[in-house]
C-alpha positions in Angstrom: -5.5 -9.9 6.0 -5.5 -9.4 2.3 -6.3 -6.1 0.8 -6.3 -4.4 -2.8 -4.8 -0.9 -3.0 -6.8 0.4 -5.4 -5.6 3.7 -6.4 -3.4 6.9 -5.3 -5.8 9.9 -4.8 -3.4 12.7 -4.3 -1.8 15.7 -6.2 1.5 14.8 -6.1 2.6 11.2 -5.3 5.7 10.6 -3.1 6.9 7.2 -4.0 9.4 7.0 -1.7 6.8 7.4 1.5 4.3 5.1 -0.5 7.1 2.3 -1.0 8.3 2.7 2.7 4.7 2.4 3.8 3.8 -0.8 1.8 7.2 -2.4 3.3 6.5 -1.5 7.0 2.6 -3.0 6.4 2.9 -5.9 4.6 4.3 -9.3 5.9 6.3 -10.2 3.0 7.4 -7.5 0.6 10.9 -6.2 0.4 12.3 -2.9 -0.6 12.6 -3.8 -4.6 9.2 -5.5 -4.4 7.6 -2.2 -3.1 8.9 0.1 -5.3 7.9 -2.2 -8.4 4.3 -2.4 -6.7 4.4 1.4 -5.9 5.0 1.8 -9.7 2.4 -0.4 -10.6 -0.2 1.4 -8.4 0.6 5.0 -9.5 0.1 3.9 -12.8 -3.2 2.8 -12.3 -3.7 -0.9 -11.7 -4.5 -2.8 -8.5 -2.0 -4.1 -6.2 -2.8 -7.2 -3.6 -0.9 -7.4 -0.5 -1.4 -8.9 2.8 -0.8 -7.3 6.2 -0.3 -8.1 9.5 -3.4 -8.6 11.2 -2.1 -7.3 14.5 -1.5 -3.9 13.4 -4.2 -3.8 10.8 -5.6 -0.6 12.2 -2.6 1.3 12.1 -1.7 -0.4 8.6 -4.9 1.3 7.1 -4.8 4.2 8.7 -1.2 5.2 7.1 -2.5 4.3 3.9 -5.5 6.8 4.2 -2.8 9.4 5.2 -1.3 8.6 1.9 -4.5 9.1 -0.1 -4.3 5.5 -1.3 -7.9 3.6 -1.8 -8.0 0.1 -0.7 -10.3 -2.4 -0.2 -10.1 -5.3 2.6 -10.3 -8.7 0.7 -10.0 -11.0 3.7 
């Protein structure tokens, strides 16, 4: 499943937690790339990632818990 990470809505972003979440839910993103994508997201740009369909419910729940808005592409 592909999703767009649209924005971060929290007051104080926890970059490490966001980066760790991206690594855990994505199918092909390593820690280094996740750190870059976290910075892109916090700068206000959209980030496109692919998540594992098997755990999509828990993945989306983890994003909501971190106050990350997303949209499902496919």
